[in-house]
C-alpha positions in Angstrom: 0.0 0.0 0.0 1.3 3.4 -0.8 0.6 6.3 1.5 0.3 10.0 0.7 0.4 13.3 2.7 -3.3 13.0 3.6 -2.9 9.5 5.0 0.1 10.5 7.1 -1.8 13.5 8.4 -4.6 11.3 9.6 -2.5 8.5 11.1 0.7 10.4 12.1 4.0 10.7 10.4 5.4 7.3 11.5 3.1 4.5 10.3 3.5 1.0 8.9 2.7 0.4 5.3 0.9 -3.0 5.2 1.8 -5.3 2.4 -0.9 -7.8 3.3 -4.3 -7.8 4.9 -3.0 -9.4 8.1 -0.6 -6.4 8.5 -3.6 -4.1 9.0 -3.5 -5.5 12.6 -1.0 -2.7 13.3 -3.8 -0.2 12.9 -6.0 0.2 16.0 -9.6 1.2 15.5 -13.1 0.6 16.9 -16.5 0.2 15.3 -19.3 2.6 16.6 -20.5 -0.2 19.0 -17.1 -0.5 20.6 -15.9 -3.7 18.9 -12.3 -3.6 17.7 -11.7 -3.3 13.9 -9.8 -6.4 12.8 -7.5 -6.6 9.9 -10.2 -8.1 7.7 -12.7 -5.4 8.7 -11.0 -2.5 6.9 -12.8 -1.4 3.7 -9.7 -2.0 1.6 -9.3 -5.5 2.9 -13.0 -6.3 2.1 -12.5 -5.0 -1.4 -9.3 -6.9 -2.0 -10.5 -10.2 -0.4 -14.1 -10.4 -1.4 -14.6 -7.8 -4.2 -16.9 -6.0 -1.9 -17.9 -2.3 -2.1 -18.3 -0.6 1.2 -19.9 2.8 1.8 -19.0 5.3 4.5 -18.2 3.3 7.6 -17.1 5.5 10.4 -14.6 4.2 12.9 -12.6 5.7 15.8 -8.9 5.3 15.4 -5.8 5.4 17.6 -3.2 7.4 15.7 0.4 6.4 15.8 1.2 9.6 17.8 -1.2 8.4 20.6 -4.1 10.8 19.8 -7.5 9.5 18.8 -9.7 10.5 15.8 -12.4 9.3 13.5 -12.3 8.3 9.9 -14.9 7.5 7.3 -13.9 4.4 5.3 -15.2 3.2 2.0 -13.7 0.9 -0.6 -14.4 -0.7 -3.9 -12.5 -3.1 -6.2 -11.2 -1.6 -9.4 
């Protein structure tokens, strides 16, 4: 996965660049109901693994600088 300035701004300057779905485990996030977001829950993983399109899923994230924030996720296979 390639990152850009926007991604680094969201997650913090120091962040892993996953090369497989399992490596998304380095990213810490929670669903609105409090369940942790697992590696296979991320929109990009669902698009890659199942050809699934996801629309605007909001999750709370733990940034790599320790702060928390929220992101909207969506994904689609191309």
